[in-house]
C-alpha positions in Angstrom: 37.3 151.0 228.1 35.8 147.9 229.4 34.2 145.5 227.0 32.1 142.4 227.2 31.6 139.8 224.3 28.3 138.2 224.6 28.6 134.8 223.0 31.3 132.0 223.9 31.3 130.4 220.6 34.0 130.6 217.8 33.6 134.1 216.8 32.9 135.5 220.2 36.0 133.7 221.6 38.1 134.9 218.5 37.2 138.6 218.9 37.6 138.7 222.6 41.0 137.0 222.1 41.7 140.2 219.5 41.0 142.6 222.4 42.8 140.7 225.0 45.9 140.5 222.9 45.5 144.6 222.5 45.7 144.9 226.1 42.1 145.8 226.5 39.6 145.0 229.6 37.4 142.6 228.1 35.2 139.6 229.4 33.3 136.8 227.5 29.6 136.4 228.6 28.1 132.8 227.4 25.5 130.4 228.7 27.4 127.1 228.1 29.1 126.4 231.4 31.5 123.8 229.9 32.4 126.5 227.4 33.1 129.2 230.1 35.0 126.6 232.2 37.3 125.5 229.3 38.3 129.1 228.8 38.9 130.1 232.3 40.7 126.9 233.6 42.4 125.3 230.3 42.7 128.8 228.4 41.1 126.8 225.4 37.7 126.4 223.8 38.0 122.9 222.5 34.5 122.7 221.3 35.5 125.1 218.3 39.2 125.0 218.4 40.7 121.9 219.2 44.7 122.5 220.0 44.5 125.8 220.1 45.8 127.9 223.3 43.9 131.0 224.2 45.7 134.1 225.5 46.1 133.0 229.2 44.4 136.4 230.2 41.2 135.7 228.6 38.4 135.4 231.2 34.7 134.3 231.0 31.4 134.3 232.9 28.1 132.8 233.0 26.6 135.8 234.7 24.8 138.1 232.3 25.1 140.8 235.2 28.8 141.8 233.5 27.0 143.9 230.7 26.3 146.5 233.6 29.9 147.7 233.9 30.6 147.7 230.2 31.3 150.6 227.6 31.4 148.4 224.6 29.1 145.0 224.1 30.0 142.7 221.5 27.1 140.7 220.1 28.6 137.4 218.8 25.4 135.4 218.6 22.9 133.8 216.2 20.8 136.3 214.5 17.4 134.6 215.7 18.9 135.4 219.5 19.7 139.1 218.8 16.3 140.6 219.6 15.9 138.5 223.0 19.4 139.0 224.0 19.0 142.7 223.4 16.1 143.0 225.5 17.5 141.4 228.2 20.6 143.4 227.9 18.4 146.6 228.1 16.8 145.8 231.2 20.2 145.6 233.1 21.8 149.0 231.6 21.6 152.3 233.2 24.3 154.3 231.1 24.8 154.3 227.4 27.1 151.7 225.6 28.4 151.0 222.3 27.0 147.9 220.7 28.9 145.9 218.2 27.0 143.8 216.0 28.7 140.6 214.3 25.7 138.9 213.4 25.0 138.2 209.7 21.6 138.0 208.6 17.9 139.2 208.9 15.2 139.0 211.5 13.1 136.1 210.0 9.6 138.2 210.1 10.1 141.6 209.6 13.3 141.1 207.2 15.2 144.0 209.2 19.0 144.1 209.3 20.8 143.2 212.5 21.5 147.1 213.3 17.7 147.9 213.1 16.9 145.1 215.3 19.6 146.1 218.0 18.0 149.7 217.7 14.6 148.5 218.2 15.6 146.6 221.3 17.9 148.4 222.8 16.6 152.2 224.2 18.1 155.5 222.9 18.7 156.2 226.5 21.0 153.2 226.7 22.3 153.3 223.3 25.3 155.2 222.3 26.0 153.8 218.7 25.6 150.8 216.9 28.7 149.5 214.9 28.8 146.5 212.6 32.1 144.6 212.9 31.8 142.3 209.5 33.5 141.0 206.5 35.6 137.9 205.0 36.6 136.2 208.5 37.0 132.7 209.6 37.5 132.6 213.5 39.5 129.6 213.3 42.1 131.9 211.4 41.5 134.9 213.6 42.2 132.7 216.8 45.5 131.6 215.4 46.5 135.3 214.4 46.4 134.8 210.7 46.1 138.1 208.7 42.8 139.3 208.4 41.1 142.3 207.2 37.0 143.2 207.8 35.2 146.4 208.1 33.8 148.5 211.1 30.6 149.7 209.6 28.1 152.6 211.2 26.1 155.4 210.2 28.7 157.8 211.5 32.4 157.5 210.6 33.5 158.8 213.9 31.6 155.7 215.5 33.1 153.4 213.1 36.5 154.6 213.9 36.2 153.9 217.5 35.6 150.4 216.9 38.6 150.4 214.1 41.0 151.5 216.7 39.7 149.2 219.5 40.1 145.9 217.4 42.8 146.7 214.9 46.4 145.2 215.5 49.4 143.6 213.8 47.2 140.6 212.4 43.5 142.1 212.3 43.1 145.2 210.2 39.7 147.0 210.3 38.6 149.2 207.4 35.7 151.6 208.2 32.4 152.1 206.3 29.0 154.1 206.4 26.9 152.4 204.2 25.0 150.5 206.7 22.6 148.9 204.3 24.7 147.8 201.6 27.3 146.1 204.2 24.6 144.4 206.2 22.9 143.0 203.1 26.1 142.0 201.6 27.6 139.8 204.7 23.8 138.3 205.1 22.8 137.3 201.4 26.1 136.0 200.7 25.5 133.0 203.0 22.8 131.9 200.9 25.0 131.9 197.9 27.7 130.0 199.6 25.0 127.5 200.7 24.7 126.9 196.6 28.4 126.8 196.2 28.6 124.0 198.4 25.6 122.2 196.7 27.4 122.7 193.3 30.7 121.3 194.8 29.1 118.4 196.6 27.5 117.3 193.1 30.8 117.2 191.9 31.1 120.3 189.8 34.6 122.3 189.2 36.3 125.6 189.2 34.3 126.9 186.0 30.8 126.3 188.0 32.1 128.0 191.1 33.5 131.0 189.3 30.1 131.4 187.4 28.0 131.0 190.8 30.4 133.6 192.9 30.0 136.1 189.9 26.3 135.7 189.4 25.8 135.3 193.1 27.6 138.7 193.5 25.4 140.3 191.0 22.2 139.0 192.9 23.4 140.3 195.9 24.1 143.8 194.3 20.5 143.8 192.8 19.0 143.1 196.0 21.1 145.6 198.3 20.7 148.6 195.7 16.8 147.9 195.8 16.8 148.2 199.5 19.1 151.4 199.7 22.7 150.1 199.6 25.2 151.5 197.4 26.4 149.5 194.4 30.1 150.1 195.4 29.9 148.7 198.5 29.4 145.3 197.0 33.0 145.7 195.5 34.5 145.7 198.8 35.3 143.4 202.0 31.5 143.1 202.8 30.3 142.3 199.4 33.0 140.5 197.2 35.4 139.9 200.0 32.9 137.8 202.4 31.5 136.3 199.3 34.8 134.8 198.2 35.9 133.5 201.6 32.6 132.0 202.3 32.0 130.3 199.0 35.3 128.4 198.9 36.7 127.8 202.4 36.2 124.8 204.5 35.7 126.5 207.6 32.3 128.1 206.2 29.7 126.3 207.9 27.2 127.4 204.9 29.4 125.9 202.4 30.0 122.7 204.3 26.1 122.4 204.7 25.6 122.9 201.1 28.2 120.4 200.4 26.5 117.8 202.3 23.1 118.8 200.7 24.9 118.2 197.1 26.8 115.2 198.0 23.6 113.3 198.9 21.5 115.2 196.4 19.0 116.0 198.7 18.4 118.6 201.7 17.0 115.8 203.6 20.6 114.7 205.1 21.2 118.3 206.1 17.8 118.4 208.0 18.2 115.1 209.9 21.7 115.5 210.6 22.7 119.2 211.2 23.3 120.6 214.8 25.1 123.7 214.0 23.9 127.5 213.3 23.9 127.6 209.4 22.7 131.4 208.8 22.4 130.8 205.2 19.4 128.7 205.8 17.5 131.5 207.7 18.7 134.1 205.2 17.6 132.0 202.0 14.0 131.9 203.4 14.0 135.5 204.3 15.5 136.9 201.2 13.3 134.8 198.9 10.3 135.8 200.6 11.2 139.5 200.9 12.5 139.5 197.1 9.3 137.9 195.8 7.1 140.6 197.7 9.3 143.6 196.1 9.6 142.0 192.9 13.7 141.6 192.8 15.1 138.6 190.8 17.2 136.3 192.9 17.4 133.3 191.1 20.2 131.6 192.7 18.5 132.6 196.3 15.3 131.2 194.9 16.6 127.7 193.8 18.2 127.1 197.3 15.2 128.1 198.8 13.4 125.4 196.8 15.9 122.8 197.6 16.0 123.4 201.3 12.1 124.1 201.8 10.6 122.4 199.0 12.5 119.4 198.7 13.5 120.3 195.2 16.3 117.8 193.7 19.5 119.9 193.6 20.7 118.7 190.3 17.6 119.8 188.9 18.0 123.3 190.2 21.6 123.6 188.9 20.2 122.6 185.6 17.3 125.0 185.9 19.8 127.8 186.4 21.5 127.2 183.5 18.2 127.0 181.1 17.0 130.2 182.4 16.1 132.7 179.7 19.2 134.1 178.2 20.2 137.9 178.5 23.0 140.3 178.5 25.4 140.0 181.7 25.3 143.3 183.4 21.7 143.5 184.7 21.5 145.5 188.0 
């Protein structure tokens, strides 16, 4: 089975190395010549993993034609690029492939989950199945083979199991799931909650505050996901509370770090003026805020982080406004 990983960033490189370690036939495709050259010539991707030596068998290319020979195509790209890249891939294929989605977010205009974006832009004659490989994972840890557990989620258990077997080894354990809606919503919405967690940490608040934010954030994620057709129990698993914890607490999380910068400067202006990285939680906060408002779903944390990001609301005021909301019972899905 030949796999092509589309995306030479941190997660694409990490997942490609997993397949390489598993003795699979894998190639990275990327459009950044310096990253591709670094992987091929130096067995590194120093832009993302300074000082980390990659599996020397790992190879990369800037020629997208490589997808023509793939059985499995792993998309490790920002959500905003998924639609256009899928169209480009579809035009090159003459056979069916399994597409593995690793992007965590929503289409900015239609609010579609990434699996639906893929199905809409790769024709049925070229698409065998879509499997999302998602959960609590930082590429910085996977690339140095630290123990990690995530989920392969697809509409059919058998399709998820194929990807489970392909990626699992002694440092990466894959579970399967079939709640595509709940899983994809969980891993996406948690990015917006992680921004809020970083803001609170940057403002100087401690463990009590973070515990409250994570717990109430989980309630918010679950409420949103169930309203859109996800299963409540999914949010108690790796693609729910698992991914929420790791993203809300880790120095590796771009969303947490972006939020921290906002909180430290008590304004989103610093973020907008200085950020150069993909921070999925920003687009997610906007999409979820707008969709929840349209559907009448109560999302107070997401709404506050939206106001901080897009309406220049003072972060400290947002934190206080959350505390001063109408009092109510805790469990309110």
